[in-house]
C-alpha positions in Angstrom: 147.6 109.4 123.8 146.8 108.2 120.3 148.2 104.7 119.7 148.6 104.6 115.9 148.4 108.2 114.7 152.1 108.2 113.5 152.0 104.6 112.1 148.5 103.5 111.0 148.6 99.7 110.6 146.1 99.5 107.7 148.7 101.2 105.5 150.7 98.0 105.6 148.2 96.6 103.1 146.6 94.1 105.5 142.8 93.7 105.4 140.8 95.7 108.0 137.1 95.8 108.7 135.1 98.7 110.0 131.5 98.9 111.2 128.2 99.1 109.3 125.2 101.4 109.5 125.3 102.7 113.0 122.3 105.0 112.7 120.1 102.5 110.9 121.1 99.8 113.5 120.3 102.1 116.4 116.9 103.2 115.0 115.5 100.0 113.4 117.1 97.3 115.6 117.5 99.0 118.9 114.5 101.3 118.8 116.2 104.6 119.5 114.8 107.9 118.3 117.7 109.8 116.6 116.8 113.3 115.6 118.8 114.3 112.6 120.4 110.8 112.7 122.7 112.2 115.5 124.0 109.1 117.2 126.4 111.2 119.3 123.4 112.5 121.2 123.2 109.0 122.9 126.4 109.8 124.8 124.5 112.0 127.2 122.6 109.2 128.9 123.6 105.8 130.3 121.1 103.8 128.2 122.6 105.4 125.0 126.2 104.8 126.0 125.4 101.2 126.8 123.8 100.7 123.4 126.9 102.2 121.7 129.2 99.9 123.5 127.1 96.9 122.5 127.2 98.1 118.9 130.9 98.4 118.7 131.6 95.2 120.7 129.6 93.3 118.1 132.1 94.4 115.4 135.1 93.7 117.7 133.8 90.1 118.1 133.6 89.7 114.3 137.1 91.0 113.7 138.5 88.8 116.5 136.8 85.7 115.1 138.1 86.4 111.6 141.6 87.5 112.8 141.4 90.8 111.1 142.2 94.4 112.1 139.3 96.8 112.9 138.8 100.5 112.4 136.4 101.9 115.1 134.6 105.0 113.8 133.3 107.3 116.5 129.5 108.0 116.6 130.1 111.6 115.6 129.0 111.8 112.0 126.5 114.6 113.0 128.7 116.1 115.7 129.5 119.3 114.0 128.3 122.9 114.7 125.1 123.2 112.5 123.7 119.8 113.5 124.6 120.2 117.2 123.0 123.6 117.5 119.7 122.0 116.4 120.0 119.7 119.4 121.0 122.5 121.8 124.7 121.8 122.2 127.0 124.7 123.0 130.4 124.9 121.4 132.1 123.7 124.5 129.6 120.7 125.0 130.1 119.8 121.3 133.9 119.6 121.6 133.5 117.5 124.8 131.1 115.0 123.2 133.5 114.5 120.3 136.4 113.9 122.7 134.3 111.6 124.9 133.1 109.6 121.9 136.7 108.8 121.0 137.6 108.1 124.6 134.9 105.5 124.9 136.3 103.7 121.8 139.8 103.9 123.2 138.6 102.2 126.4 136.9 99.4 124.5 140.1 98.9 122.5 142.1 98.7 125.7 139.9 95.8 126.9 140.7 93.7 123.8 143.8 95.0 122.2 146.1 92.5 120.5 149.2 93.3 118.4 148.3 90.8 115.7 144.8 92.2 115.2 145.1 96.0 115.8 142.1 98.3 116.4 142.4 101.8 115.0 140.2 104.6 116.5 139.0 107.1 114.0 137.2 110.4 114.6 134.2 110.4 112.2 133.2 113.6 110.5 130.1 114.0 108.4 129.0 116.6 105.8 127.7 120.0 106.8 124.6 119.3 104.7 122.6 116.2 104.2 124.4 113.0 103.4 122.4 112.6 100.2 122.1 116.2 99.1 124.9 118.8 99.5 122.5 121.7 99.6 124.2 125.0 99.4 127.8 124.4 98.5 130.6 126.0 100.5 134.0 127.1 99.3 136.9 124.9 100.3 138.0 127.8 102.6 134.5 127.9 104.3 134.6 124.1 104.7 138.0 124.3 106.4 136.7 126.8 108.9 133.5 124.9 109.5 135.1 121.5 110.1 138.2 122.8 112.0 136.3 122.8 115.3 135.5 119.1 115.2 138.9 118.1 113.7 140.7 120.0 116.5 138.6 118.1 119.1 139.8 114.9 117.6 143.4 116.1 117.6 143.1 116.7 121.3 141.8 113.2 121.8 143.1 109.6 121.4 141.9 109.5 117.8 144.4 107.9 115.5 142.9 109.5 112.4 139.9 111.4 111.0 137.5 109.8 108.5 135.1 112.0 106.6 132.1 109.9 105.7 129.5 110.6 103.0 131.2 113.5 101.4 129.0 114.8 98.6 131.2 117.4 96.9 134.7 118.4 96.1 135.2 121.8 97.8 134.0 120.4 101.2 136.2 117.4 101.0 139.2 119.6 100.1 138.5 122.0 102.9 138.1 119.2 105.4 141.5 117.8 104.4 143.1 121.3 104.9 141.6 121.3 108.4 143.2 118.0 109.1 146.5 119.1 107.8 146.4 122.2 110.0 145.8 120.0 113.0 148.4 117.3 112.0 145.6 114.7 111.8 145.8 111.8 109.2 142.7 112.1 107.0 140.6 109.8 104.9 137.9 111.0 102.5 134.9 108.8 101.7 132.6 110.0 98.9 129.0 109.0 98.4 127.7 108.3 94.9 124.3 108.1 93.2 123.0 105.1 91.2 125.1 106.2 88.2 128.4 106.1 90.2 128.7 109.9 90.3 128.7 112.3 93.2 125.4 114.0 94.1 126.9 117.2 92.5 127.5 115.3 89.2 131.3 114.8 89.2 132.8 111.4 88.6 134.8 109.7 91.3 137.9 110.2 89.2 137.3 113.9 89.0 136.6 114.1 92.8 139.7 112.2 93.8 142.0 113.9 91.4 140.6 117.3 92.3 141.0 116.8 96.0 144.5 115.5 95.6 145.5 118.5 93.5 144.0 121.0 96.0 145.6 119.3 99.1 148.9 118.0 97.7 147.7 114.4 97.9 146.6 115.1 101.5 144.2 112.1 102.2 145.8 108.9 103.2 143.4 107.2 100.8 139.8 107.5 99.6 136.7 105.4 100.1 133.1 105.0 98.8 130.2 104.8 101.1 126.4 104.9 101.3 125.9 103.3 97.9 125.4 99.7 96.8 128.1 98.0 94.6 125.7 97.9 91.7 125.8 101.7 91.7 129.6 102.1 91.4 131.2 98.8 90.3 131.1 99.8 86.7 133.3 102.9 87.3 136.0 100.8 88.9 137.0 99.0 85.7 139.3 101.6 84.0 142.6 100.5 85.4 143.6 104.2 85.6 146.1 105.5 88.2 143.4 107.3 90.3 142.0 103.9 91.3 145.1 103.2 93.4 143.9 106.0 95.7 140.7 104.1 96.4 141.3 101.8 99.3 138.0 101.3 101.1 134.3 100.5 100.7 131.4 101.0 103.0 128.4 99.9 101.0 124.6 100.1 101.6 122.7 96.8 102.1 120.0 98.0 99.7 120.1 98.6 95.9 117.7 101.5 96.3 118.6 105.0 95.4 119.2 107.7 98.1 115.8 109.2 97.5 114.1 105.8 97.9 115.9 105.1 101.1 115.1 108.5 102.5 111.4 108.0 101.8 111.3 104.4 103.2 109.8 103.7 106.6 111.2 100.2 106.8 114.7 99.0 106.8 116.0 97.3 103.6 118.7 94.8 104.9 119.4 93.3 101.5 121.2 90.0 101.4 124.4 89.8 103.4 125.8 86.9 101.4 125.2 88.6 98.1 126.8 91.8 99.3 129.8 89.9 100.6 130.3 88.2 97.2 130.1 91.5 95.5 132.8 92.9 97.8 135.0 89.8 97.2 134.6 90.2 93.4 135.6 93.9 93.7 138.6 93.0 95.9 139.8 90.4 93.4 139.9 93.2 90.8 141.3 95.9 93.2 143.4 94.1 95.8 144.3 97.5 97.3 140.8 97.7 98.8 142.0 97.3 102.4 139.2 98.7 104.5 135.8 97.1 104.2 132.6 97.9 106.0 128.9 98.9 105.6 126.6 101.8 105.6 122.8 102.1 105.6 121.0 98.9 106.4 124.1 96.9 107.3 125.0 95.5 110.7 127.5 93.1 112.1 126.0 90.2 110.1 126.9 91.9 106.9 130.4 92.7 108.0 131.0 89.2 109.2 130.0 87.9 105.7 132.2 90.5 104.0 135.1 89.6 106.2 134.7 85.9 105.6 134.5 86.4 101.9 137.5 88.7 101.6 140.0 87.6 104.2 143.2 86.1 102.9 143.3 82.4 102.1 142.1 80.3 99.2 139.0 79.0 101.1 137.4 82.3 101.9 135.2 82.7 98.9 134.3 79.0 98.8 133.1 79.1 102.4 130.7 82.0 101.6 129.5 80.4 98.4 128.8 77.1 100.2 126.7 79.0 102.9 124.8 80.8 100.1 
């Protein structure tokens, strides 16, 4: 049974952490070959399952040390039909690996659960196309039909919510929210942006958030930005307009490079964890409703530890990170 599906603790306004770049960590730090960046495929062998446990436990340790809540995102960003078919998964096997990915996180949570530092288990959904390029756009109706299979698997699991990571376009985001609404699953939408702060399809974040809210009756619990560096989007968060209140989370890249540059790179750009943390803290001072903080490409538990230390409540948080820098 899901623990928080009816009462998600991050909605109280307390600060929560989430993880970093799972695929880049597994590839560049742990040495795994991940065809199509499909981390879920590691679930089929003991070595892979052990690596995933180590990965998530590293973030659990950070959250425990800082006394903050944690959102555990399942390793299922690529676990949807088109990507899974490339790896030889049947429809039945795909549904099972989605459920098992969530079950493994629920077991980890049960080992370390504490009321004052809750851990939320989220079923992670990725785009049908590439995370940097939407490719051929679907209608919202087609997106609902496509994503419904994975969302339903999460509804049948212990997942507390669904988070759609690296959404590149408005129709797919809207259709995914419809799928979550049909399955009675709380949904969060995280858009990716280019170096100009706009979606890969050219719309502004304001247009994307307002459009999805109109299409879904304000369906998402909140919105996030991921797979971009703060230098790419900080300038679009200054307007003070009402839509910004819907933006409650950030999962930034470690690198300032563009998506194309990252895609062509054969080495990992880990950036500077302290600099990234200070940028997060500066954004959170301007937008205190940013309640979910994590990383994306190139980040690992070190980056999230620095971000958590810089942004946690208390007057000494920023000074501690500045002193270390």
